[in-house]
PDB file of N, CA, C and O in Angstrom:
ATOM      1  N   MET A   1      23.121 -10.201   7.729  1.00  0.00           N
ATOM      2  CA  MET A   1      22.159 -10.485   8.707  1.00  0.00           C
ATOM      3  C   MET A   1      21.174 -11.301   8.209  1.00  0.00           C
ATOM      4  O   MET A   1      20.656 -10.977   7.140  1.00  0.00           O
ATOM      5  N   GLY A   2      20.753 -12.465   8.868  1.00  0.00           N
ATOM      6  CA  GLY A   2      19.877 -13.376   8.509  1.00  0.00           C
ATOM      7  C   GLY A   2      18.427 -12.923   8.852  1.00  0.00           C
ATOM      8  O   GLY A   2      18.204 -11.917   9.525  1.00  0.00           O
ATOM      9  N   THR A   3      17.487 -13.708   8.360  1.00  0.00           N
ATOM     10  CA  THR A   3      16.052 -13.495   8.669  1.00  0.00           C
ATOM     11  C   THR A   3      15.409 -14.624   9.172  1.00  0.00           C
ATOM     12  O   THR A   3      15.454 -15.637   8.475  1.00  0.00           O
ATOM     13  N   ILE A   4      14.773 -14.664  10.320  1.00  0.00           N
ATOM     14  CA  ILE A   4      13.987 -15.838  10.838  1.00  0.00           C
ATOM     15  C   ILE A   4      12.662 -15.704  10.182  1.00  0.00           C
ATOM     16  O   ILE A   4      12.118 -14.604  10.082  1.00  0.00           O
ATOM     17  N   ARG A   5      12.091 -16.889   9.698  1.00  0.00           N
ATOM     18  CA  ARG A   5      10.813 -16.914   9.184  1.00  0.00           C
ATOM     19  C   ARG A   5       9.867 -17.756   9.952  1.00  0.00           C
ATOM     20  O   ARG A   5      10.147 -18.935  10.174  1.00  0.00           O
ATOM     21  N   VAL A   6       8.749 -17.216  10.378  1.00  0.00           N
ATOM     22  CA  VAL A   6       7.744 -17.919  11.128  1.00  0.00           C
ATOM     23  C   VAL A   6       6.325 -17.721  10.590  1.00  0.00           C
ATOM     24  O   VAL A   6       6.088 -16.748   9.874  1.00  0.00           O
ATOM     25  N   THR A   7       5.426 -18.556  10.889  1.00  0.00           N
ATOM     26  CA  THR A   7       4.049 -18.344  10.464  1.00  0.00           C
ATOM     27  C   THR A   7       3.370 -17.475  11.477  1.00  0.00           C
ATOM     28  O   THR A   7       3.800 -17.403  12.628  1.00  0.00           O
ATOM     29  N   ALA A   8       2.306 -16.808  11.067  1.00  0.00           N
ATOM     30  CA  ALA A   8       1.664 -15.875  11.961  1.00  0.00           C
ATOM     31  C   ALA A   8       1.179 -16.755  13.303  1.00  0.00           C
ATOM     32  O   ALA A   8       1.182 -16.229  14.416  1.00  0.00           O
ATOM     33  N   THR A   9       0.799 -18.017  13.112  1.00  0.00           N
ATOM     34  CA  THR A   9       0.370 -18.774  14.261  1.00  0.00           C
ATOM     35  C   THR A   9       1.541 -19.048  15.278  1.00  0.00           C
ATOM     36  O   THR A   9       1.416 -18.968  16.500  1.00  0.00           O
ATOM     37  N   GLU A  10       2.675 -19.375  14.621  1.00  0.00           N
ATOM     38  CA  GLU A  10       3.878 -19.599  15.448  1.00  0.00           C
ATOM     39  C   GLU A  10       4.426 -18.274  16.157  1.00  0.00           C
ATOM     40  O   GLU A  10       5.003 -18.337  17.242  1.00  0.00           O
ATOM     41  N   PHE A  11       4.230 -17.179  15.539  1.00  0.00           N
ATOM     42  CA  PHE A  11       4.570 -15.931  16.096  1.00  0.00           C
ATOM     43  C   PHE A  11       3.544 -15.595  17.284  1.00  0.00           C
ATOM     44  O   PHE A  11       3.956 -15.098  18.332  1.00  0.00           O
ATOM     45  N   GLN A  12       2.338 -15.856  17.097  1.00  0.00           N
ATOM     46  CA  GLN A  12       1.275 -15.553  18.152  1.00  0.00           C
ATOM     47  C   GLN A  12       1.549 -16.406  19.357  1.00  0.00           C
ATOM     48  O   GLN A  12       1.404 -15.957  20.494  1.00  0.00           O
ATOM     49  N   ASN A  13       1.941 -17.620  19.116  1.00  0.00           N
ATOM     50  CA  ASN A  13       2.175 -18.564  20.225  1.00  0.00           C
ATOM     51  C   ASN A  13       3.442 -18.302  21.012  1.00  0.00           C
ATOM     52  O   ASN A  13       3.569 -18.788  22.136  1.00  0.00           O
ATOM     53  N   ALA A  14       4.440 -17.504  20.429  1.00  0.00           N
ATOM     54  CA  ALA A  14       5.671 -17.268  21.067  1.00  0.00           C
ATOM     55  C   ALA A  14       6.120 -15.841  20.801  1.00  0.00           C
ATOM     56  O   ALA A  14       7.287 -15.575  20.512  1.00  0.00           O
ATOM     57  N   ILE A  15       5.173 -14.946  20.905  1.00  0.00           N
ATOM     58  CA  ILE A  15       5.537 -13.552  20.605  1.00  0.00           C
ATOM     59  C   ILE A  15       6.688 -12.872  21.447  1.00  0.00           C
ATOM     60  O   ILE A  15       7.396 -11.984  20.973  1.00  0.00           O
ATOM     61  N   GLY A  16       6.817 -13.343  22.698  1.00  0.00           N
ATOM     62  CA  GLY A  16       7.911 -12.769  23.564  1.00  0.00           C
ATOM     63  C   GLY A  16       9.295 -13.214  22.919  1.00  0.00           C
ATOM     64  O   GLY A  16      10.205 -12.415  22.695  1.00  0.00           O
ATOM     65  N   MET A  17       9.356 -14.563  22.647  1.00  0.00           N
ATOM     66  CA  MET A  17      10.641 -15.060  22.144  1.00  0.00           C
ATOM     67  C   MET A  17      10.999 -14.491  20.768  1.00  0.00           C
ATOM     68  O   MET A  17      12.143 -14.117  20.506  1.00  0.00           O
ATOM     69  N   PHE A  18      10.020 -14.441  19.927  1.00  0.00           N
ATOM     70  CA  PHE A  18      10.339 -13.731  18.568  1.00  0.00           C
ATOM     71  C   PHE A  18      10.582 -12.314  18.706  1.00  0.00           C
ATOM     72  O   PHE A  18      11.369 -11.801  17.912  1.00  0.00           O
ATOM     73  N   SER A  19       9.976 -11.533  19.676  1.00  0.00           N
ATOM     74  CA  SER A  19      10.260 -10.246  19.885  1.00  0.00           C
ATOM     75  C   SER A  19      11.702 -10.084  20.287  1.00  0.00           C
ATOM     76  O   SER A  19      12.412  -9.191  19.826  1.00  0.00           O
ATOM     77  N   ASP A  20      12.092 -10.938  21.123  1.00  0.00           N
ATOM     78  CA  ASP A  20      13.461 -10.899  21.574  1.00  0.00           C
ATOM     79  C   ASP A  20      14.603 -11.165  20.496  1.00  0.00           C
ATOM     80  O   ASP A  20      15.712 -10.630  20.507  1.00  0.00           O
ATOM     81  N   LYS A  21      14.142 -12.073  19.576  1.00  0.00           N
ATOM     82  CA  LYS A  21      15.019 -12.390  18.496  1.00  0.00           C
ATOM     83  C   LYS A  21      15.065 -11.230  17.478  1.00  0.00           C
ATOM     84  O   LYS A  21      16.082 -10.964  16.839  1.00  0.00           O
ATOM     85  N   ALA A  22      13.843 -10.522  17.361  1.00  0.00           N
ATOM     86  CA  ALA A  22      13.980  -9.378  16.381  1.00  0.00           C
ATOM     87  C   ALA A  22      14.879  -8.286  16.912  1.00  0.00           C
ATOM     88  O   ALA A  22      15.262  -7.393  16.155  1.00  0.00           O
ATOM     89  N   LEU A  23      15.222  -8.321  18.155  1.00  0.00           N
ATOM     90  CA  LEU A  23      16.232  -7.223  18.638  1.00  0.00           C
ATOM     91  C   LEU A  23      17.608  -7.510  18.013  1.00  0.00           C
ATOM     92  O   LEU A  23      18.420  -6.588  17.936  1.00  0.00           O
ATOM     93  N   ARG A  24      17.939  -8.843  17.524  1.00  0.00           N
ATOM     94  CA  ARG A  24      19.144  -9.243  16.961  1.00  0.00           C
ATOM     95  C   ARG A  24      19.070  -9.327  15.443  1.00  0.00           C
ATOM     96  O   ARG A  24      20.000  -8.919  14.747  1.00  0.00           O
ATOM     97  N   GLU A  25      17.918  -9.878  14.914  1.00  0.00           N
ATOM     98  CA  GLU A  25      17.785  -9.872  13.530  1.00  0.00           C
ATOM     99  C   GLU A  25      16.348  -9.922  13.088  1.00  0.00           C
ATOM    100  O   GLU A  25      15.496 -10.318  13.883  1.00  0.00           O
ATOM    101  N   PRO A  26      16.028  -9.550  11.884  1.00  0.00           N
ATOM    102  CA  PRO A  26      14.626  -9.373  11.444  1.00  0.00           C
ATOM    103  C   PRO A  26      13.845 -10.799  11.515  1.00  0.00           C
ATOM    104  O   PRO A  26      14.382 -11.870  11.233  1.00  0.00           O
ATOM    105  N   VAL A  27      12.582 -10.657  11.908  1.00  0.00           N
ATOM    106  CA  VAL A  27      11.719 -11.792  11.931  1.00  0.00           C
ATOM    107  C   VAL A  27      10.566 -11.578  10.924  1.00  0.00           C
ATOM    108  O   VAL A  27       9.699 -10.715  11.056  1.00  0.00           O
ATOM    109  N   THR A  28      10.655 -12.500   9.854  1.00  0.00           N
ATOM    110  CA  THR A  28       9.664 -12.351   8.800  1.00  0.00           C
ATOM    111  C   THR A  28       8.433 -13.229   9.278  1.00  0.00           C
ATOM    112  O   THR A  28       8.613 -14.396   9.627  1.00  0.00           O
ATOM    113  N   ILE A  29       7.206 -12.655   9.285  1.00  0.00           N
ATOM    114  CA  ILE A  29       6.026 -13.346   9.713  1.00  0.00           C
ATOM    115  C   ILE A  29       5.235 -13.669   8.462  1.00  0.00           C
ATOM    116  O   ILE A  29       4.868 -12.756   7.722  1.00  0.00           O
ATOM    117  N   THR A  30       4.957 -14.948   8.199  1.00  0.00           N
ATOM    118  CA  THR A  30       4.252 -15.248   6.937  1.00  0.00           C
ATOM    119  C   THR A  30       2.736 -15.456   7.342  1.00  0.00           C
ATOM    120  O   THR A  30       2.377 -15.700   8.494  1.00  0.00           O
ATOM    121  N   LYS A  31       1.918 -15.335   6.286  1.00  0.00           N
ATOM    122  CA  LYS A  31       0.462 -15.634   6.333  1.00  0.00           C
ATOM    123  C   LYS A  31       0.107 -16.342   5.080  1.00  0.00           C
ATOM    124  O   LYS A  31       0.363 -15.818   3.995  1.00  0.00           O
ATOM    125  N   GLN A  32      -0.480 -17.526   5.164  1.00  0.00           N
ATOM    126  CA  GLN A  32      -0.869 -18.312   4.154  1.00  0.00           C
ATOM    127  C   GLN A  32       0.253 -18.515   3.166  1.00  0.00           C
ATOM    128  O   GLN A  32       0.063 -18.487   1.950  1.00  0.00           O
ATOM    129  N   GLY A  33       1.445 -18.722   3.735  1.00  0.00           N
ATOM    130  CA  GLY A  33       2.566 -19.069   2.893  1.00  0.00           C
ATOM    131  C   GLY A  33       3.364 -17.920   2.286  1.00  0.00           C
ATOM    132  O   GLY A  33       4.403 -18.105   1.653  1.00  0.00           O
ATOM    133  N   ARG A  34       2.836 -16.753   2.506  1.00  0.00           N
ATOM    134  CA  ARG A  34       3.477 -15.605   1.931  1.00  0.00           C
ATOM    135  C   ARG A  34       4.043 -14.551   2.989  1.00  0.00           C
ATOM    136  O   ARG A  34       3.458 -14.372   4.057  1.00  0.00           O
ATOM    137  N   ASP A  35       5.102 -13.925   2.676  1.00  0.00           N
ATOM    138  CA  ASP A  35       5.563 -12.884   3.510  1.00  0.00           C
ATOM    139  C   ASP A  35       4.518 -11.810   3.858  1.00  0.00           C
ATOM    140  O   ASP A  35       3.911 -11.246   2.948  1.00  0.00           O
ATOM    141  N   ASN A  36       4.313 -11.542   5.012  1.00  0.00           N
ATOM    142  CA  ASN A  36       3.206 -10.615   5.529  1.00  0.00           C
ATOM    143  C   ASN A  36       3.821  -9.454   6.291  1.00  0.00           C
ATOM    144  O   ASN A  36       3.532  -8.305   5.956  1.00  0.00           O
ATOM    145  N   LEU A  37       4.579  -9.669   7.208  1.00  0.00           N
ATOM    146  CA  LEU A  37       5.100  -8.673   8.087  1.00  0.00           C
ATOM    147  C   LEU A  37       6.597  -8.962   8.387  1.00  0.00           C
ATOM    148  O   LEU A  37       7.065 -10.098   8.320  1.00  0.00           O
ATOM    149  N   VAL A  38       7.320  -7.861   8.723  1.00  0.00           N
ATOM    150  CA  VAL A  38       8.683  -8.102   9.190  1.00  0.00           C
ATOM    151  C   VAL A  38       8.801  -7.349  10.588  1.00  0.00           C
ATOM    152  O   VAL A  38       8.439  -6.176  10.682  1.00  0.00           O
ATOM    153  N   LEU A  39       9.295  -8.021  11.624  1.00  0.00           N
ATOM    154  CA  LEU A  39       9.414  -7.395  12.859  1.00  0.00           C
ATOM    155  C   LEU A  39      10.909  -7.213  13.088  1.00  0.00           C
ATOM    156  O   LEU A  39      11.691  -8.159  12.992  1.00  0.00           O
ATOM    157  N   LEU A  40      11.283  -5.980  13.392  1.00  0.00           N
ATOM    158  CA  LEU A  40      12.698  -5.676  13.604  1.00  0.00           C
ATOM    159  C   LEU A  40      12.826  -4.655  14.731  1.00  0.00           C
ATOM    160  O   LEU A  40      11.839  -4.039  15.135  1.00  0.00           O
ATOM    161  N   SER A  41      14.033  -4.483  15.230  1.00  0.00           N
ATOM    162  CA  SER A  41      14.357  -3.621  16.347  1.00  0.00           C
ATOM    163  C   SER A  41      14.034  -2.200  15.974  1.00  0.00           C
ATOM    164  O   SER A  41      13.995  -1.856  14.793  1.00  0.00           O
ATOM    165  N   ALA A  42      13.804  -1.374  16.962  1.00  0.00           N
ATOM    166  CA  ALA A  42      13.479   0.104  16.724  1.00  0.00           C
ATOM    167  C   ALA A  42      14.691   0.668  16.198  1.00  0.00           C
ATOM    168  O   ALA A  42      14.633   1.520  15.311  1.00  0.00           O
ATOM    169  N   GLU A  43      15.882   0.231  16.711  1.00  0.00           N
ATOM    170  CA  GLU A  43      17.191   0.856  16.209  1.00  0.00           C
ATOM    171  C   GLU A  43      17.358   0.458  14.711  1.00  0.00           C
ATOM    172  O   GLU A  43      17.761   1.348  13.961  1.00  0.00           O
ATOM    173  N   GLU A  44      17.103  -0.748  14.195  1.00  0.00           N
ATOM    174  CA  GLU A  44      17.258  -1.081  12.919  1.00  0.00           C
ATOM    175  C   GLU A  44      16.245  -0.272  12.072  1.00  0.00           C
ATOM    176  O   GLU A  44      16.612   0.210  11.000  1.00  0.00           O
ATOM    177  N   PHE A  45      15.014  -0.114  12.513  1.00  0.00           N
ATOM    178  CA  PHE A  45      14.089   0.585  11.822  1.00  0.00           C
ATOM    179  C   PHE A  45      14.470   2.034  11.563  1.00  0.00           C
ATOM    180  O   PHE A  45      14.240   2.565  10.477  1.00  0.00           O
ATOM    181  N   MET A  46      15.105   2.717  12.657  1.00  0.00           N
ATOM    182  CA  MET A  46      15.506   4.068  12.500  1.00  0.00           C
ATOM    183  C   MET A  46      16.567   4.213  11.461  1.00  0.00           C
ATOM    184  O   MET A  46      16.575   5.126  10.635  1.00  0.00           O
ATOM    185  N   LEU A  47      17.542   3.183  11.550  1.00  0.00           N
ATOM    186  CA  LEU A  47      18.642   3.151  10.497  1.00  0.00           C
ATOM    187  C   LEU A  47      18.009   3.079   9.153  1.00  0.00           C
ATOM    188  O   LEU A  47      18.420   3.851   8.287  1.00  0.00           O
ATOM    189  N   LEU A  48      17.112   2.291   8.896  1.00  0.00           N
ATOM    190  CA  LEU A  48      16.520   2.088   7.580  1.00  0.00           C
ATOM    191  C   LEU A  48      15.852   3.478   7.172  1.00  0.00           C
ATOM    192  O   LEU A  48      15.990   3.979   6.056  1.00  0.00           O
ATOM    193  N   LYS A  49      15.146   4.014   8.160  1.00  0.00           N
ATOM    194  CA  LYS A  49      14.380   5.259   7.923  1.00  0.00           C
ATOM    195  C   LYS A  49      15.363   6.389   7.518  1.00  0.00           C
ATOM    196  O   LYS A  49      15.091   7.173   6.609  1.00  0.00           O
ATOM    197  N   ARG A  50      16.488   6.440   8.211  1.00  0.00           N
ATOM    198  CA  ARG A  50      17.422   7.505   7.919  1.00  0.00           C
ATOM    199  C   ARG A  50      18.019   7.371   6.583  1.00  0.00           C
ATOM    200  O   ARG A  50      18.325   8.371   5.934  1.00  0.00           O
ATOM    201  N   ARG A  51      18.208   6.104   6.120  1.00  0.00           N
ATOM    202  CA  ARG A  51      18.767   5.899   4.745  1.00  0.00           C
ATOM    203  C   ARG A  51      18.050   6.476   3.674  1.00  0.00           C
ATOM    204  O   ARG A  51      18.603   6.839   2.636  1.00  0.00           O
ATOM    205  N   TYR A  52      16.734   6.582   3.907  1.00  0.00           N
ATOM    206  CA  TYR A  52      15.860   7.052   2.688  1.00  0.00           C
ATOM    207  C   TYR A  52      15.576   8.510   2.951  1.00  0.00           C
ATOM    208  O   TYR A  52      14.809   9.081   2.176  1.00  0.00           O
ATOM    209  N   ARG A  53      16.093   9.157   3.929  1.00  0.00           N
ATOM    210  CA  ARG A  53      15.787  10.606   4.154  1.00  0.00           C
ATOM    211  C   ARG A  53      16.693  11.376   3.235  1.00  0.00           C
ATOM    212  O   ARG A  53      17.888  11.108   3.106  1.00  0.00           O
ATOM    213  N   LYS A  54      16.048  12.381   2.581  1.00  0.00           N
ATOM    214  CA  LYS A  54      16.892  13.267   1.654  1.00  0.00           C
ATOM    215  C   LYS A  54      16.818  14.648   2.312  1.00  0.00           C
ATOM    216  O   LYS A  54      15.745  15.141   2.660  1.00  0.00           O
ATOM    217  N   VAL A  55      17.987  15.243   2.467  1.00  0.00           N
ATOM    218  CA  VAL A  55      18.034  16.535   3.146  1.00  0.00           C
ATOM    219  C   VAL A  55      18.802  17.506   2.229  1.00  0.00           C
ATOM    220  O   VAL A  55      19.803  17.121   1.625  1.00  0.00           O
ATOM    221  N   GLY A  56      18.337  18.759   2.124  1.00  0.00           N
ATOM    222  CA  GLY A  56      18.961  19.751   1.246  1.00  0.00           C
ATOM    223  C   GLY A  56      18.540  21.145   1.795  1.00  0.00           C
ATOM    224  O   GLY A  56      17.593  21.302   2.565  1.00  0.00           O
ATOM    225  N   LEU A  57      19.270  22.058   1.363  1.00  0.00           N
ATOM    226  CA  LEU A  57      18.905  23.467   1.708  1.00  0.00           C
ATOM    227  C   LEU A  57      17.781  24.002   0.781  1.00  0.00           C
ATOM    228  O   LEU A  57      17.682  23.664  -0.398  1.00  0.00           O
ATOM    229  N   ALA A  58      16.931  24.877   1.417  1.00  0.00           N
ATOM    230  CA  ALA A  58      15.882  25.472   0.623  1.00  0.00           C
ATOM    231  C   ALA A  58      16.494  26.220  -0.589  1.00  0.00           C
ATOM    232  O   ALA A  58      15.984  26.141  -1.706  1.00  0.00           O
ATOM    233  N   GLU A  59      17.503  26.880  -0.351  1.00  0.00           N
ATOM    234  CA  GLU A  59      18.131  27.618  -1.443  1.00  0.00           C
ATOM    235  C   GLU A  59      18.633  26.836  -2.691  1.00  0.00           C
ATOM    236  O   GLU A  59      18.895  27.382  -3.763  1.00  0.00           O
ATOM    237  N   GLU A  60      18.737  25.537  -2.453  1.00  0.00           N
ATOM    238  CA  GLU A  60      19.225  24.670  -3.467  1.00  0.00           C
ATOM    239  C   GLU A  60      18.130  24.010  -4.288  1.00  0.00           C
ATOM    240  O   GLU A  60      18.448  23.281  -5.228  1.00  0.00           O
ATOM    241  N   ILE A  61      16.847  24.231  -3.979  1.00  0.00           N
ATOM    242  CA  ILE A  61      15.796  23.601  -4.691  1.00  0.00           C
ATOM    243  C   ILE A  61      15.716  24.091  -6.065  1.00  0.00           C
ATOM    244  O   ILE A  61      15.908  25.281  -6.315  1.00  0.00           O
ATOM    245  N   SER A  62      15.425  23.174  -7.026  1.00  0.00           N
ATOM    246  CA  SER A  62      15.278  23.660  -8.402  1.00  0.00           C
ATOM    247  C   SER A  62      14.008  24.334  -8.656  1.00  0.00           C
ATOM    248  O   SER A  62      13.026  24.204  -7.926  1.00  0.00           O
ATOM    249  N   GLU A  63      14.048  25.052  -9.699  1.00  0.00           N
ATOM    250  CA  GLU A  63      12.706  25.861 -10.014  1.00  0.00           C
ATOM    251  C   GLU A  63      11.611  24.733 -10.352  1.00  0.00           C
ATOM    252  O   GLU A  63      10.458  24.910  -9.960  1.00  0.00           O
ATOM    253  N   GLU A  64      11.916  23.696 -10.997  1.00  0.00           N
ATOM    254  CA  GLU A  64      10.974  22.701 -11.304  1.00  0.00           C
ATOM    255  C   GLU A  64      10.413  22.041 -10.065  1.00  0.00           C
ATOM    256  O   GLU A  64       9.214  21.782  -9.959  1.00  0.00           O
ATOM    257  N   MET A  65      11.268  21.788  -9.172  1.00  0.00           N
ATOM    258  CA  MET A  65      10.796  21.110  -7.814  1.00  0.00           C
ATOM    259  C   MET A  65      10.025  22.107  -6.988  1.00  0.00           C
ATOM    260  O   MET A  65       9.111  21.704  -6.268  1.00  0.00           O
ATOM    261  N   LEU A  66      10.337  23.378  -7.048  1.00  0.00           N
ATOM    262  CA  LEU A  66       9.626  24.463  -6.284  1.00  0.00           C
ATOM    263  C   LEU A  66       8.251  24.549  -6.951  1.00  0.00           C
ATOM    264  O   LEU A  66       7.264  24.593  -6.216  1.00  0.00           O
ATOM    265  N   ALA A  67       8.121  24.575  -8.119  1.00  0.00           N
ATOM    266  CA  ALA A  67       6.826  24.663  -8.879  1.00  0.00           C
ATOM    267  C   ALA A  67       5.957  23.416  -8.617  1.00  0.00           C
ATOM    268  O   ALA A  67       4.734  23.545  -8.568  1.00  0.00           O
ATOM    269  N   ALA A  68       6.498  22.307  -8.459  1.00  0.00           N
ATOM    270  CA  ALA A  68       5.802  21.042  -8.184  1.00  0.00           C
ATOM    271  C   ALA A  68       5.321  21.197  -6.687  1.00  0.00           C
ATOM    272  O   ALA A  68       4.147  20.928  -6.432  1.00  0.00           O
ATOM    273  N   VAL A  69       6.147  21.605  -5.715  1.00  0.00           N
ATOM    274  CA  VAL A  69       5.762  21.738  -4.397  1.00  0.00           C
ATOM    275  C   VAL A  69       4.571  22.706  -4.322  1.00  0.00           C
ATOM    276  O   VAL A  69       3.500  22.384  -3.807  1.00  0.00           O
ATOM    277  N   LEU A  70       4.814  23.899  -4.858  1.00  0.00           N
ATOM    278  CA  LEU A  70       3.676  24.906  -4.792  1.00  0.00           C
ATOM    279  C   LEU A  70       2.407  24.657  -5.432  1.00  0.00           C
ATOM    280  O   LEU A  70       1.412  25.315  -5.131  1.00  0.00           O
ATOM    281  N   SER A  71       2.387  23.681  -6.356  1.00  0.00           N
ATOM    282  CA  SER A  71       1.227  23.321  -7.011  1.00  0.00           C
ATOM    283  C   SER A  71       0.557  22.006  -6.504  1.00  0.00           C
ATOM    284  O   SER A  71      -0.539  21.618  -6.908  1.00  0.00           O
ATOM    285  N   ALA A  72       1.335  21.348  -5.564  1.00  0.00           N
ATOM    286  CA  ALA A  72       0.776  20.076  -4.991  1.00  0.00           C
ATOM    287  C   ALA A  72      -0.506  20.264  -4.227  1.00  0.00           C
ATOM    288  O   ALA A  72      -0.707  21.286  -3.572  1.00  0.00           O
ATOM    289  N   LYS A  73      -1.317  19.343  -4.303  1.00  0.00           N
ATOM    290  CA  LYS A  73      -2.528  19.431  -3.612  1.00  0.00           C
ATOM    291  C   LYS A  73      -2.699  18.023  -2.727  1.00  0.00           C
ATOM    292  O   LYS A  73      -2.400  16.919  -3.183  1.00  0.00           O
ATOM    293  N   ALA A  74      -3.172  18.223  -1.533  1.00  0.00           N
ATOM    294  CA  ALA A  74      -3.336  17.028  -0.675  1.00  0.00           C
ATOM    295  C   ALA A  74      -4.524  16.161  -1.105  1.00  0.00           C
ATOM    296  O   ALA A  74      -5.529  16.742  -1.515  1.00  0.00           O
ATOM    297  N   PRO A  75      -4.502  14.917  -1.052  1.00  0.00           N
ATOM    298  CA  PRO A  75      -5.784  14.161  -1.334  1.00  0.00           C
ATOM    299  C   PRO A  75      -6.805  14.441  -0.446  1.00  0.00           C
ATOM    300  O   PRO A  75      -6.527  14.910   0.658  1.00  0.00           O
ATOM    301  N   ASP A  76      -8.040  14.203  -0.798  1.00  0.00           N
ATOM    302  CA  ASP A  76      -9.249  14.489   0.016  1.00  0.00           C
ATOM    303  C   ASP A  76      -9.122  13.616   1.324  1.00  0.00           C
ATOM    304  O   ASP A  76      -9.604  14.067   2.363  1.00  0.00           O
ATOM    305  N   ALA A  77      -8.550  12.493   1.322  1.00  0.00           N
ATOM    306  CA  ALA A  77      -8.422  11.697   2.603  1.00  0.00           C
ATOM    307  C   ALA A  77      -7.574  12.374   3.603  1.00  0.00           C
ATOM    308  O   ALA A  77      -7.631  11.992   4.772  1.00  0.00           O
ATOM    309  N   ALA A  78      -6.748  13.396   3.242  1.00  0.00           N
ATOM    310  CA  ALA A  78      -5.897  14.013   4.099  1.00  0.00           C
ATOM    311  C   ALA A  78      -6.743  15.026   4.991  1.00  0.00           C
ATOM    312  O   ALA A  78      -6.242  15.425   6.043  1.00  0.00           O
ATOM    313  N   LYS A  79      -7.903  15.419   4.638  1.00  0.00           N
ATOM    314  CA  LYS A  79      -8.707  16.368   5.341  1.00  0.00           C
ATOM    315  C   LYS A  79      -9.110  15.858   6.803  1.00  0.00           C
ATOM    316  O   LYS A  79      -9.560  16.604   7.673  1.00  0.00           O
ATOM    317  N   ALA A  80      -8.886  14.481   6.957  1.00  0.00           N
ATOM    318  CA  ALA A  80      -9.212  13.973   8.279  1.00  0.00           C
ATOM    319  C   ALA A  80      -8.140  14.307   9.302  1.00  0.00           C
ATOM    320  O   ALA A  80      -8.320  14.084  10.499  1.00  0.00           O
ATOM    321  N   PHE A  81      -6.986  14.861   8.809  1.00  0.00           N
ATOM    322  CA  PHE A  81      -5.903  15.278   9.689  1.00  0.00           C
ATOM    323  C   PHE A  81      -5.779  16.775   9.927  1.00  0.00           C
ATOM    324  O   PHE A  81      -4.917  17.220  10.685  1.00  0.00           O
ATOM    325  N   ASP A  82      -6.696  17.598   9.240  1.00  0.00           N
ATOM    326  CA  ASP A  82      -6.576  18.971   9.351  1.00  0.00           C
ATOM    327  C   ASP A  82      -6.635  19.497  10.771  1.00  0.00           C
ATOM    328  O   ASP A  82      -5.990  20.510  11.043  1.00  0.00           O
ATOM    329  N   HIS A  83      -7.307  18.932  11.627  1.00  0.00           N
ATOM    330  CA  HIS A  83      -7.342  19.325  13.022  1.00  0.00           C
ATOM    331  C   HIS A  83      -6.011  19.296  13.738  1.00  0.00           C
ATOM    332  O   HIS A  83      -5.806  19.975  14.745  1.00  0.00           O
ATOM    333  N   GLU A  84      -5.103  18.486  13.189  1.00  0.00           N
ATOM    334  CA  GLU A  84      -3.750  18.388  13.806  1.00  0.00           C
ATOM    335  C   GLU A  84      -2.838  19.630  13.492  1.00  0.00           C
ATOM    336  O   GLU A  84      -1.827  19.888  14.146  1.00  0.00           O
ATOM    337  N   VAL A  85      -3.253  20.312  12.519  1.00  0.00           N
ATOM    338  CA  VAL A  85      -2.423  21.621  12.201  1.00  0.00           C
ATOM    339  C   VAL A  85      -2.985  22.824  12.389  1.00  0.00           C
ATOM    340  O   VAL A  85      -2.490  23.846  11.914  1.00  0.00           O
ATOM    341  N   LYS A  86      -4.218  22.811  13.198  1.00  0.00           N
ATOM    342  CA  LYS A  86      -4.846  24.004  13.458  1.00  0.00           C
ATOM    343  C   LYS A  86      -4.603  24.494  14.849  1.00  0.00           C
ATOM    344  O   LYS A  86      -5.104  25.554  15.226  1.00  0.00           O
TER     345      LYS A  86
END
C-alpha cells in the first residue's frame, strides 16, 4: 500500500479529495517539510489498533505482572477524568 504525501496547505485546499483518497491509501500530511499527520480510513485504523491489542485470561497473569498492576498509580493529570468513573 502506497502513501500519498501532501503539504498541510495542499491538504487544507483539497480536504475532500484527500479524505476520499485516504479511504484507499494513507495520506501523509507534512508541515515545514516533515511528516506531521497521517490520514487513513476508519477501517484501516481499527485494523492497526487490533494488531496491538493483547488479550489474555486473568488466571494466566504472572505474579510479577499482578504485583505491577496492583501497585500502579495513575498520574496526577488523570484526576481530570475522575468524574467519568463515578
